[in-house]
KEZA-607250 format. One record per residue (C-alpha): residue in one letter; x, y, z. Coordinates in pm, 1 decimal, m for minus. Layout:
BEGIN
+-----+----------+----------+----------+
: res :        X :        Y :        Z :
+-----+----------+----------+----------+
:   a :        X :        Y :        Z :
...
+-----+----------+----------+----------+
***
This chain:
BEGIN
+-----+----------+----------+----------+
: res :        X :        Y :        Z :
+-----+----------+----------+----------+
:   m :  10788.2 :  12984.5 :   3181.5 :
:   r :  10655.2 :  13339.9 :   3157.5 :
:   t :  10306.6 :  13214.3 :   3067.0 :
:   r :  10302.4 :  12978.6 :   3362.9 :
:   f :  10427.6 :  13250.4 :   3596.5 :
:   r :  10164.7 :  13491.2 :   3468.0 :
:   v :   9893.3 :  13239.1 :   3553.0 :
:   l :  10039.9 :  13180.4 :   3897.7 :
:   m :  10052.4 :  13555.2 :   3954.7 :
:   l :   9682.8 :  13573.3 :   3868.5 :
:   a :   9617.2 :  13291.2 :   4114.4 :
:   g :   9789.0 :  13487.8 :   4388.4 :
:   l :   9595.6 :  13801.5 :   4297.4 :
:   a :   9266.2 :  13611.7 :   4308.8 :
:   a :   9350.7 :  13457.3 :   4643.6 :
:   g :   9451.7 :  13797.1 :   4779.2 :
:   a :   9129.4 :  13955.1 :   4657.9 :
:   a :   8929.7 :  13685.8 :   4832.0 :
:   t :   9100.7 :  13747.0 :   5165.0 :
:   l :   9164.3 :  14121.7 :   5156.9 :
:   g :   8844.0 :  14243.0 :   4996.1 :
:   l :   8511.8 :  14158.4 :   5152.5 :
:   a :   8634.5 :  13929.3 :   5426.8 :
:   p :   8334.8 :  13873.5 :   5655.5 :
:   v :   8343.9 :  14049.8 :   5990.2 :
:   l :   8407.3 :  13792.8 :   6260.3 :
:   s :   8152.0 :  13813.0 :   6537.8 :
:   q :   8191.2 :  13559.8 :   6812.9 :
:   t :   7857.9 :  13472.0 :   6970.3 :
:   n :   8024.1 :  13559.2 :   7301.9 :
:   t :   8316.3 :  13444.8 :   7510.8 :
:   q :   8107.1 :  13175.8 :   7681.1 :
:   t :   8016.4 :  12986.3 :   7364.3 :
:   v :   8230.9 :  12672.8 :   7368.5 :
:   a :   8196.9 :  12554.7 :   7006.9 :
:   r :   8111.5 :  12700.1 :   6667.8 :
:   y :   8043.0 :  12475.4 :   6369.1 :
:   t :   7984.1 :  12554.6 :   6001.8 :
:   m :   7869.3 :  12340.6 :   5709.5 :
:   d :   7898.9 :  12488.4 :   5359.0 :
:   a :   7709.8 :  12279.2 :   5103.4 :
:   g :   7737.0 :  12337.6 :   4729.0 :
:   t :   7598.3 :  12204.5 :   4402.3 :
:   l :   7843.3 :  12208.9 :   4110.3 :
:   s :   7760.0 :  12180.7 :   3741.4 :
:   g :   7940.0 :  12200.7 :   3409.2 :
:   m :   8317.5 :  12219.0 :   3430.5 :
:   a :   8294.5 :  12285.9 :   3805.0 :
:   a :   8151.3 :  11936.5 :   3850.7 :
:   m :   8448.5 :  11793.2 :   3662.2 :
:   s :   8684.2 :  11967.5 :   3902.7 :
:   q :   8506.6 :  11832.7 :   4210.0 :
:   g :   8488.3 :  11483.8 :   4063.8 :
:   g :   8858.5 :  11472.0 :   3991.5 :
:   g :   8840.1 :  11510.8 :   3614.5 :
:   g :   8991.7 :  11227.7 :   3418.1 :
:   m :   8895.0 :  11065.3 :   3088.7 :
:   g :   8575.6 :  10920.0 :   3235.9 :
:   a :   8435.8 :  11265.6 :   3306.0 :
:   v :   8555.4 :  11399.2 :   2969.4 :
:   m :   8392.9 :  11113.0 :   2777.7 :
:   n :   8070.5 :  11159.1 :   2971.8 :
:   m :   8065.5 :  11526.4 :   2871.2 :
:   m :   8136.3 :  11442.8 :   2507.9 :
:   r :   7831.4 :  11212.9 :   2513.6 :
:   g :   7624.6 :  11503.3 :   2642.3 :
:   g :   7579.3 :  11360.2 :   2989.1 :
:   d :   7479.6 :  11596.5 :   3268.2 :
:   q :   7764.4 :  11693.0 :   3497.0 :
:   v :   7644.1 :  11753.7 :   3852.1 :
:   a :   7840.2 :  11708.1 :   4172.6 :
:   h :   7812.9 :  11811.4 :   4536.5 :
:   e :   8069.4 :  11968.6 :   4768.3 :
:   l :   8074.6 :  12004.3 :   5144.5 :
:   v :   8313.0 :  12200.1 :   5370.0 :
:   l :   8303.6 :  12137.0 :   5747.0 :
:   r :   8479.5 :  12353.4 :   6008.6 :
:   l :   8476.1 :  12313.1 :   6386.5 :
:   g :   8629.5 :  12562.5 :   6628.2 :
:   t :   8619.2 :  12551.6 :   7007.3 :
:   v :   8770.2 :  12727.6 :   7306.4 :
:   r :   8874.1 :  12393.0 :   7458.8 :
:   a :   9197.2 :  12200.5 :   7438.6 :
:   p :   9167.3 :  11823.4 :   7379.3 :
:   a :   9060.0 :  11637.7 :   7691.5 :
:   n :   9319.6 :  11366.9 :   7625.7 :
:   g :   9579.7 :  11307.6 :   7357.4 :
:   s :   9561.7 :  11463.8 :   7013.8 :
:   p :   9251.3 :  11647.1 :   6887.3 :
:   a :   8984.6 :  11408.5 :   6758.4 :
:   a :   8634.1 :  11483.1 :   6631.9 :
:   d :   8386.9 :  11328.6 :   6386.7 :
:   h :   8073.0 :  11437.2 :   6205.9 :
:   f :   7818.3 :  11152.7 :   6205.5 :
:   m :   7616.9 :  11179.2 :   5884.2 :
:   p :   7271.9 :  11059.2 :   5775.8 :
:   e :   7294.3 :  10746.0 :   5561.5 :
:   n :   7174.0 :  10924.9 :   5248.0 :
:   a :   7488.3 :  11143.1 :   5250.3 :
:   r :   7673.7 :  10833.9 :   5120.4 :
:   l :   7988.2 :  10915.9 :   5314.4 :
:   g :   7975.1 :  10625.9 :   5557.0 :
:   p :   7880.6 :  10653.4 :   5924.5 :
:   s :   8105.0 :  10954.5 :   5987.1 :
:   v :   8383.0 :  11173.6 :   5849.6 :
:   p :   8683.7 :  11283.4 :   6060.4 :
:   l :   8736.4 :  11651.8 :   6138.4 :
:   v :   9114.5 :  11673.2 :   6124.7 :
:   t :   9324.3 :  11942.0 :   6289.9 :
:   p :   9564.2 :  12054.8 :   6013.6 :
:   r :   9936.4 :  12059.1 :   6074.6 :
:   p :  10111.7 :  12396.5 :   6051.6 :
:   a :  10216.5 :  12469.6 :   5696.1 :
:   v :  10588.4 :  12452.5 :   5621.0 :
:   r :  10713.8 :  12737.3 :   5405.9 :
:   e :  10922.2 :  12605.4 :   5118.4 :
:   a :  11207.1 :  12792.2 :   4954.5 :
:   g :  11091.2 :  12966.7 :   4640.1 :
:   e :  11214.6 :  12872.8 :   4296.1 :
:   p :  11400.1 :  13129.3 :   4084.9 :
:   g :  11153.4 :  13360.2 :   3914.3 :
:   q :  10877.9 :  13318.2 :   4173.2 :
:   i :  10729.5 :  13602.8 :   4374.2 :
:   g :  10982.4 :  13726.7 :   4626.0 :
:   q :  11278.6 :  13669.9 :   4394.1 :
:   t :  11460.9 :  13941.0 :   4202.3 :
:   e :  11279.1 :  13882.8 :   3871.4 :
:   l :  10949.9 :  14073.1 :   3867.8 :
:   p :  10645.0 :  13932.1 :   3687.1 :
:   r :  10548.1 :  14072.6 :   3351.0 :
:   g :  10208.1 :  14140.4 :   3204.1 :
:   r :   9890.2 :  14322.3 :   3295.5 :
:   l :   9545.0 :  14250.4 :   3434.4 :
:   l :   9252.2 :  14425.6 :   3264.5 :
:   l :   8948.7 :  14466.9 :   3491.4 :
:   f :   8591.3 :  14510.8 :   3362.6 :
:   w :   8259.5 :  14504.2 :   3548.0 :
:   g :   7884.9 :  14537.4 :   3496.9 :
:   c :   7622.7 :  14376.2 :   3272.6 :
:   g :   7556.1 :  14535.4 :   2934.8 :
:   e :   7662.4 :  14524.6 :   2571.1 :
:   n :   7923.9 :  14793.4 :   2632.2 :
:   a :   8158.4 :  14847.2 :   2925.5 :
:   g :   8092.5 :  15150.6 :   3142.1 :
:   p :   8314.9 :  15460.2 :   3174.7 :
:   g :   8660.7 :  15421.9 :   3324.2 :
:   q :   8704.6 :  15065.1 :   3201.2 :
:   p :   8921.1 :  14873.2 :   3190.4 :
:   v :   9123.3 :  14940.1 :   3501.2 :
:   i :   9473.4 :  14818.2 :   3411.3 :
:   i :   9699.3 :  14663.4 :   3674.3 :
:   d :  10065.4 :  14603.6 :   3601.0 :
:   f :  10180.6 :  14278.3 :   3764.7 :
:   a :  10531.1 :  14413.5 :   3828.4 :
:   r :  10393.7 :  14714.7 :   4016.0 :
:   l :  10154.8 :  14491.9 :   4208.7 :
:   a :  10444.1 :  14266.3 :   4313.2 :
:   r :  10616.8 :  14575.5 :   4455.1 :
:   g :  10310.8 :  14638.2 :   4671.6 :
:   e :  10165.7 :  14917.5 :   4456.5 :
:   v :   9795.2 :  14825.7 :   4480.2 :
:   p :   9563.2 :  15060.6 :   4286.6 :
:   p :   9298.8 :  15231.2 :   4504.0 :
:   g :   8952.0 :  15077.1 :   4484.3 :
:   l :   9078.9 :  14745.0 :   4349.3 :
:   y :   8905.9 :  14524.6 :   4603.7 :
:   a :   8538.5 :  14507.3 :   4690.8 :
:   q :   8436.5 :  14737.7 :   4973.1 :
:   g :   8333.9 :  14557.5 :   5290.4 :
:   l :   7991.1 :  14584.9 :   5448.0 :
:   n :   7922.2 :  14571.3 :   5819.8 :
:   l :   7788.2 :  14216.4 :   5848.2 :
:   p :   7822.6 :  14101.3 :   6209.2 :
:   d :   7634.9 :  13777.2 :   6138.2 :
:   d :   7903.6 :  13662.6 :   5892.7 :
:   w :   8136.9 :  13501.6 :   6144.5 :
:   q :   8388.3 :  13241.2 :   6033.6 :
:   v :   8555.9 :  12943.7 :   6197.6 :
:   m :   8932.6 :  12944.1 :   6145.0 :
:   p :   9241.1 :  12805.7 :   6319.9 :
:   s :   9337.5 :  13162.3 :   6409.8 :
:   n :   9019.6 :  13224.5 :   6614.1 :
:   s :   8992.6 :  12879.5 :   6775.9 :
:   t :   9182.7 :  12712.5 :   7057.3 :
:   t :   9130.2 :  12381.2 :   6875.3 :
:   y :   9016.7 :  12351.4 :   6515.2 :
:   g :   8912.0 :  12064.3 :   6285.5 :
:   e :   8802.8 :  12045.1 :   5923.0 :
:   w :   8685.1 :  11819.7 :   5642.4 :
:   p :   8779.6 :  11743.8 :   5359.2 :
:   n :   9128.8 :  11649.0 :   5472.4 :
:   e :   9414.9 :  11414.0 :   5394.1 :
:   r :   9273.2 :  11137.4 :   5616.1 :
:   a :   8941.9 :  11100.7 :   5431.4 :
:   d :   8929.3 :  11063.7 :   5053.0 :
:   r :   8559.3 :  10979.2 :   5025.7 :
:   r :   8357.9 :  11214.6 :   4809.3 :
:   l :   7997.0 :  11312.1 :   4780.6 :
:   t :   7802.9 :  11185.4 :   4479.9 :
:   a :   7538.3 :  11355.6 :   4268.8 :
:   q :   7280.1 :  11156.9 :   4468.9 :
:   s :   7412.2 :  11255.5 :   4814.1 :
:   s :   7164.0 :  11425.2 :   5045.3 :
:   l :   7207.2 :  11609.0 :   5375.7 :
:   l :   6849.0 :  11564.3 :   5497.3 :
:   g :   6824.3 :  11409.3 :   5840.1 :
:   a :   7007.4 :  11389.0 :   6171.6 :
:   h :   7362.8 :  11519.4 :   6215.9 :
:   r :   7589.3 :  11486.6 :   6518.3 :
:   v :   7941.3 :  11615.8 :   6590.5 :
:   a :   8139.4 :  11464.6 :   6878.0 :
:   g :   8501.9 :  11471.0 :   6988.7 :
:   n :   8748.2 :  11521.0 :   7272.0 :
:   y :   8752.4 :  11901.3 :   7249.0 :
:   t :   8388.8 :  11983.3 :   7175.3 :
:   p :   8049.2 :  11937.9 :   7337.3 :
:   d :   7815.1 :  11711.1 :   7143.3 :
:   i :   7650.1 :  11908.8 :   6862.1 :
:   a :   7326.6 :  11759.6 :   6727.8 :
:   f :   7066.7 :  11895.6 :   6485.6 :
:   n :   6819.7 :  11778.8 :   6221.9 :
:   l :   6864.4 :  11933.6 :   5877.9 :
:   a :   6554.4 :  11996.8 :   5666.8 :
:   e :   6733.0 :  12184.2 :   5383.6 :
:   d :   6921.3 :  12000.6 :   5110.2 :
:   f :   7155.7 :  12075.6 :   4821.2 :
:   m :   7027.6 :  12336.2 :   4576.5 :
:   p :   6939.4 :  12240.7 :   4215.2 :
:   a :   7205.0 :  12273.8 :   3946.4 :
:   l :   7257.1 :  12591.1 :   3746.0 :
:   n :   7250.2 :  12556.8 :   3366.7 :
:   p :   7395.7 :  12875.6 :   3217.2 :
:   t :   7432.2 :  12923.7 :   2841.4 :
:   g :   7620.2 :  13188.1 :   2645.6 :
:   a :   7536.0 :  13333.6 :   2304.3 :
:   e :   7734.9 :  13595.6 :   2113.3 :
:   l :   7533.1 :  13900.2 :   2009.8 :
:   p :   7579.8 :  14077.1 :   1673.9 :
:   g :   7790.8 :  14353.9 :   1832.3 :
:   g :   8030.5 :  14106.0 :   1992.5 :
:   a :   7891.1 :  14100.1 :   2347.4 :
:   v :   7796.5 :  13765.3 :   2507.3 :
:   r :   7452.0 :  13714.1 :   2659.3 :
:   m :   7460.5 :  13467.5 :   2948.0 :
:   r :   7129.6 :  13316.2 :   3060.0 :
:   w :   7047.5 :  13067.3 :   3332.6 :
:   n :   6757.9 :  12888.3 :   3497.8 :
:   h :   6581.3 :  13051.2 :   3792.6 :
:   l :   6640.3 :  12886.0 :   4130.5 :
:   d :   6351.9 :  12936.3 :   4372.8 :
:   k :   6567.3 :  12961.1 :   4685.3 :
:   a :   6838.9 :  13181.3 :   4536.8 :
:   t :   6904.2 :  13501.1 :   4732.5 :
:   g :   7131.8 :  13657.2 :   4470.4 :
:   y :   7358.7 :  13577.8 :   4174.0 :
:   y :   7715.9 :  13665.1 :   4085.2 :
:   a :   7901.7 :  13600.3 :   3758.7 :
:   w :   8262.4 :  13648.4 :   3656.6 :
:   a :   8476.6 :  13562.7 :   3356.3 :
:   i :   8849.2 :  13532.7 :   3311.0 :
:   g :   9061.3 :  13482.7 :   3001.6 :
:   a :   9402.6 :  13531.4 :   2847.1 :
:   g :   9464.4 :  13853.0 :   2656.8 :
:   r :   9517.5 :  13846.5 :   2282.5 :
:   n :   9877.1 :  13967.4 :   2314.1 :
:   n :   9972.7 :  13664.2 :   2526.1 :
:   r :  10080.1 :  13887.4 :   2814.1 :
:   d :   9754.1 :  14030.8 :   2945.9 :
:   m :   9483.9 :  13866.1 :   3153.9 :
:   v :   9120.6 :  13982.3 :   3142.2 :
:   w :   8885.7 :  13966.8 :   3442.4 :
:   w :   8515.6 :  14070.4 :   3440.8 :
:   t :   8245.4 :  14057.5 :   3709.7 :
:   s :   7869.9 :  14120.1 :   3702.9 :
:   s :   7889.4 :  14375.5 :   3985.6 :
:   t :   7770.6 :  14727.1 :   3902.8 :
:   t :   8067.8 :  14858.4 :   4099.9 :
:   q :   8441.6 :  14799.9 :   4075.6 :
:   a :   8423.9 :  14514.3 :   4328.2 :
:   f :   8672.5 :  14231.4 :   4275.4 :
:   g :   8751.7 :  13948.7 :   4510.6 :
:   g :   8572.6 :  13948.2 :   4842.3 :
:   p :   8347.6 :  13663.4 :   4958.2 :
:   f :   8174.9 :  13599.7 :   4627.0 :
:   a :   8356.4 :  13270.9 :   4563.6 :
:   d :   8245.6 :  13160.8 :   4911.2 :
:   w :   7907.4 :  13105.4 :   5079.5 :
:   i :   7693.2 :  13408.0 :   5167.1 :
:   s :   7407.0 :  13431.7 :   5416.6 :
:   p :   7062.0 :  13547.6 :   5297.4 :
:   a :   7093.6 :  13860.1 :   5512.5 :
:   a :   7431.3 :  13943.8 :   5360.4 :
:   a :   7303.5 :  13869.2 :   5009.2 :
:   r :   7028.2 :  14128.7 :   5052.0 :
:   r :   7287.3 :  14388.0 :   5148.4 :
:   y :   7509.2 :  14300.3 :   4852.1 :
:   v :   7211.8 :  14319.4 :   4613.6 :
:   e :   7127.8 :  14664.9 :   4750.0 :
:   a :   7491.7 :  14769.8 :   4700.1 :
:   g :   7487.0 :  14647.0 :   4338.9 :
:   q :   7753.6 :  14384.1 :   4401.6 :
:   l :   7514.2 :  14089.0 :   4351.2 :
:   l :   7239.1 :  14045.2 :   4092.0 :
:   a :   6885.3 :  14032.3 :   4234.3 :
:   p :   6723.1 :  13690.0 :   4301.5 :
:   g :   6486.3 :  13723.4 :   4005.2 :
:   t :   6768.1 :  13782.3 :   3752.7 :
:   t :   6814.9 :  13517.2 :   3483.3 :
:   e :   7054.0 :  13687.9 :   3239.2 :
:   c :   7355.6 :  13917.0 :   3218.5 :
:   v :   7538.7 :  14044.9 :   2910.0 :
:   i :   7918.6 :  14037.0 :   2915.2 :
:   p :   8036.4 :  14357.2 :   2740.0 :
:   r :   8185.1 :  14331.6 :   2391.1 :
:   q :   8508.4 :  14496.5 :   2511.4 :
:   v :   8570.2 :  14199.8 :   2740.1 :
:   r :   8534.2 :  13956.9 :   2451.2 :
:   e :   8751.7 :  14175.5 :   2228.7 :
:   q :   9034.5 :  14183.1 :   2482.7 :
:   a :   9014.1 :  13813.7 :   2575.6 :
:   a :   9125.3 :  13532.2 :   2350.4 :
:   e :   8890.8 :  13243.9 :   2271.1 :
:   g :   8797.9 :  13019.2 :   2561.3 :
:   m :   8690.5 :  13275.9 :   2820.6 :
:   m :   8621.3 :  13083.4 :   3142.2 :
:   t :   8292.4 :  13195.8 :   3300.8 :
:   s :   8148.5 :  13111.7 :   3643.3 :
:   l :   7804.8 :  13175.2 :   3790.3 :
:   y :   7709.5 :  13156.7 :   4158.9 :
:   a :   7361.3 :  13134.6 :   4310.8 :
:   y :   7357.7 :  13186.5 :   4687.2 :
:   g :   7089.9 :  13004.7 :   4882.2 :
:   p :   6927.8 :  12950.9 :   5221.0 :
:   q :   7082.4 :  12914.5 :   5563.7 :
:   a :   6989.5 :  12698.0 :   5864.1 :
:   d :   7095.1 :  12796.3 :   6217.8 :
:   f :   7107.6 :  12578.6 :   6529.9 :
:   s :   7220.2 :  12625.3 :   6887.9 :
:   y :   7204.2 :  12474.0 :   7233.9 :
:   p :   7008.6 :  12577.9 :   7420.4 :
:   p :   6782.5 :  12688.2 :   7130.6 :
:   r :   6781.0 :  13061.9 :   7076.9 :
:   p :   6478.4 :  13231.5 :   7242.9 :
:   q :   6251.8 :  13437.9 :   7021.1 :
:   n :   6370.6 :  13761.9 :   7180.2 :
:   a :   6710.3 :  13655.4 :   7306.2 :
:   p :   6862.0 :  13899.3 :   7558.4 :
:   s :   7218.6 :  14017.2 :   7518.3 :
:   s :   7311.3 :  13789.4 :   7807.2 :
:   w :   7203.9 :  13475.2 :   7617.3 :
:   r :   7500.2 :  13236.6 :   7602.4 :
:   p :   7455.1 :  12911.2 :   7406.6 :
:   e :   7697.0 :  12626.3 :   7465.0 :
:   w :   7735.8 :  12579.3 :   7089.6 :
:   v :   7613.4 :  12730.4 :   6762.8 :
:   a :   7598.9 :  12567.4 :   6418.4 :
:   r :   7531.2 :  12715.9 :   6075.3 :
:   v :   7457.8 :  12546.1 :   5741.6 :
:   r :   7475.0 :  12743.8 :   5415.2 :
:   f :   7393.0 :  12645.1 :   5059.0 :
:   r :   7490.5 :  12762.7 :   4711.2 :
:   s :   7488.5 :  12642.3 :   4349.6 :
:   m :   7778.2 :  12713.4 :   4112.7 :
:   a :   7841.1 :  12644.4 :   3744.0 :
:   m :   8148.4 :  12691.3 :   3527.1 :
:   m :   8153.9 :  12702.0 :   3148.2 :
:   i :   8319.8 :  12838.7 :   2837.2 :
:   p :   8048.7 :  13030.5 :   2643.1 :
:   g :   7961.1 :  12847.2 :   2323.5 :
:   m :   8080.0 :  12509.1 :   2453.9 :
:   e :   7783.3 :  12426.7 :   2679.7 :
:   a :   7675.2 :  12128.9 :   2469.0 :
:   m :   8015.6 :  11964.6 :   2499.8 :
:   m :   8014.1 :  12040.2 :   2873.4 :
:   g :   7688.9 :  11847.5 :   2912.7 :
:   m :   7496.9 :  12153.7 :   3034.1 :
:   g :   7129.0 :  12204.4 :   2958.8 :
:   g :   6974.8 :  12527.2 :   2838.9 :
:   a :   6826.3 :  12793.1 :   3061.0 :
:   g :   6482.5 :  12646.8 :   3019.2 :
:   q :   6577.7 :  12298.6 :   3135.1 :
:   d :   6368.2 :  12141.3 :   3410.3 :
:   t :   6592.5 :  12168.8 :   3715.0 :
:   d :   6376.2 :  11925.6 :   3914.5 :
:   a :   6487.9 :  11635.6 :   3698.3 :
:   a :   6717.4 :  11391.9 :   3871.9 :
:   p :   7079.9 :  11457.8 :   3769.2 :
:   q :   7288.6 :  11181.8 :   3625.0 :
:   a :   7581.6 :  11063.3 :   3829.6 :
:   p :   7924.6 :  11180.2 :   3715.5 :
:   q :   8181.0 :  10923.9 :   3615.6 :
:   p :   8406.9 :  10795.7 :   3892.9 :
:   a :   8704.0 :  11016.4 :   3970.6 :
:   a :   9038.9 :  10900.2 :   3840.6 :
:   l :   9282.8 :  11190.9 :   3884.1 :
:   p :   9364.2 :  11444.1 :   4158.5 :
:   r :   9126.7 :  11738.8 :   4166.7 :
:   c :   9191.4 :  12112.6 :   4152.0 :
:   r :   9081.6 :  12337.4 :   4436.7 :
:   g :   8780.1 :  12560.5 :   4389.9 :
:   g :   8756.6 :  12926.7 :   4297.6 :
:   l :   8977.0 :  13145.5 :   4079.8 :
:   r :   9297.5 :  12998.8 :   4213.0 :
:   g :   9193.5 :  12650.6 :   4102.6 :
:   i :   9113.9 :  12775.4 :   3752.4 :
:   a :   9449.9 :  12946.7 :   3724.4 :
:   e :   9635.6 :  12639.3 :   3850.9 :
:   r :   9444.0 :  12421.3 :   3605.5 :
:   a :   9537.8 :  12657.3 :   3322.1 :
:   a :   9898.3 :  12630.6 :   3431.8 :
:   g :   9880.5 :  12251.2 :   3412.8 :
:   l :   9929.6 :  12202.9 :   3788.1 :
:   c :   9608.5 :  12001.5 :   3845.3 :
:   q :   9300.8 :  11864.5 :   3667.6 :
+-----+----------+----------+----------+
***
């Protein structure tokens, strides 16, 4: 019970870091823009592809045979200032045929979440969590001064957050988001009404159209497609550090790596990031614009686009038990659309009826030393080769990011 609670506490910490740290600054185009639409497209490889595909014995057996694991993910969000013209909100995204999702996918307005009563021992109850979180950062064979920063879960549950825990925000007015809280009417996909999934062969190239009873028609032609897969490998160095290497992606604008593992005393959790600063959480498990990536690279929070390796310090490996889960993100290009099209030197009075944004990234997840079993190629692998299709999904999938990893470790999903 304590082990499971410790993992759930870590999940809550990770989720809190993602929302409280480097949350992008919302910048509405202006009050006259009726609709804002975002598409976030990702390529998943290694264990991340298993998660997206639903896991199951088919995926496990494919990995054991050395088969490549590549999958695609897509997150769609529509927000408008309009109420539905008639009845309940209804909107659809009409896809090109090569997306392999059928003619369209529904953008569903989520129902308000119902807060359930907590179980004894959960956060908010009288029993405080036990254990610690050990934070490390930076690439190199040895951890830098002042590491690790140690966070006591019980103190954190009481609201005692150590100063400097979360990544410091940058002023990024272009990083607006679409959310229910900043939209009169909101719709999203994936959702409970549509269980279709992208395949490794899905493509986004071609014509896209969004239509519904609370949005103007949004139409654009996409010339960018999913990024190639990442193929990171990990090798232990003589001193105990772990060198992680990966293949270069031409359109990458920056890289970010993190690792998480259970402490050797069965009470601690260990968390490391590749940032040169103590910057945990923030938007790094999300999609990042090229302009924002340049700023984060300058701030030392992302690795430069030409980087192809990072050494995880030996102290991280010493503190973590075997099976340290490691993730690598490569942030990619962005495509922007609007109606009317944005003039070259748009005046401050320019007011489009709608704006749309498409972002790309590639993400891989692995346990260093187990890449062969995960079906991941080496850093020198030809990334232009056509990926093999993952086995059909058989079981419910875990969500993405740190929270999904923690819930998987707790046995709550696969």
